[in-house]
Structures are given as structure tokens and as C-alpha cells.
C-alpha positions in Angstrom: 0.0 0.0 0.0 2.8 2.4 0.8 4.4 1.9 -2.5 1.2 2.8 -4.3 1.0 5.9 -2.1 4.6 6.8 -3.0 3.8 6.3 -6.7 0.6 8.4 -6.7 1.7 10.9 -4.1 -1.0 13.2 -2.9 -3.9 13.1 -5.4 -6.0 16.2 -5.1 -8.4 18.3 -6.9 -5.8 19.8 -9.2 -4.7 16.4 -10.4 -8.2 15.2 -10.9 -9.0 18.3 -13.0 -5.9 17.7 -15.0 -7.0 14.2 -15.8 -10.4 15.3 -16.8 -8.9 18.0 -19.1 -6.7 15.4 -20.8 -9.7 13.1 -21.3 -11.7 15.9 -22.7 -8.9 16.8 -25.1 -8.3 13.1 -26.2 -11.9 12.0 -26.6 -14.0 15.2 -27.0 -17.1 16.3 -25.3 -19.5 14.1 -27.2 -17.6 10.8 -26.7 -17.0 11.1 -22.9 -20.7 10.4 -21.9 -20.7 7.3 -24.1 -17.5 6.1 -22.5 -18.8 6.6 -19.0 -22.1 4.9 -19.9 -20.1 1.9 -21.2 -17.9 1.9 -18.1 -21.0 2.0 -15.8 -22.7 -0.8 -17.6 -19.6 -2.9 -17.4 -19.3 -2.4 -13.7 -23.0 -3.3 -13.3 -22.6 -6.5 -15.3 -19.5 -7.4 -13.2 -21.5 -6.9 -10.0 -24.4 -9.0 -11.3 -22.0 -11.8 -12.3 -20.3 -11.7 -9.0 -23.7 -11.8 -7.2 -24.9 -14.7 -9.4 -21.6 -16.6 -8.8 -21.9 -16.2 -5.0 -25.5 -17.3 -4.8 -25.0 -20.9 -6.1 -22.1 -21.3 -3.7 -24.2 -20.3 -0.8 -27.0 -22.7 -1.8 -24.5 -25.5 -2.3 -23.2 -24.9 1.3 -26.8 -25.1 2.6 -27.4 -28.4 0.8 -24.4 -30.0 2.5 -25.9 -29.3 5.9 
């Protein structure tokens, strides 16, 4: 954890705004909402898959009892 902190240093508002500015320059204003929508749906699918994966494991554990 400390090596990650040393790599990133102190991440503040200035750094966050700089990253947003770079993203805006690279992708443009119209493309960023599409990218974020895709990113959000990917996270949602991952959470659903993780939840579905956990559920059968729990039911299998109950069957063994």
C-alpha cells in the first residue's frame, strides 16, 4: 500500500481536473458520456455476475448441511 501511495503521491483536486482535461482533449465532449455509460454498464454486469456466482455457492453450502 505504501508503494502505491509513493507512486501516486497526494492526489488532489488539481490532479483530478488535469486528468479530466486530458480526457476531454483526447476524446472530445461528445464521446465522454458514451465512454462513461459503457464503463458504468460494465461495472453493473460485473457486480451482477459476482452476485450470481456467489448465490449458487451459498445454496450448495446449505445443501451439504
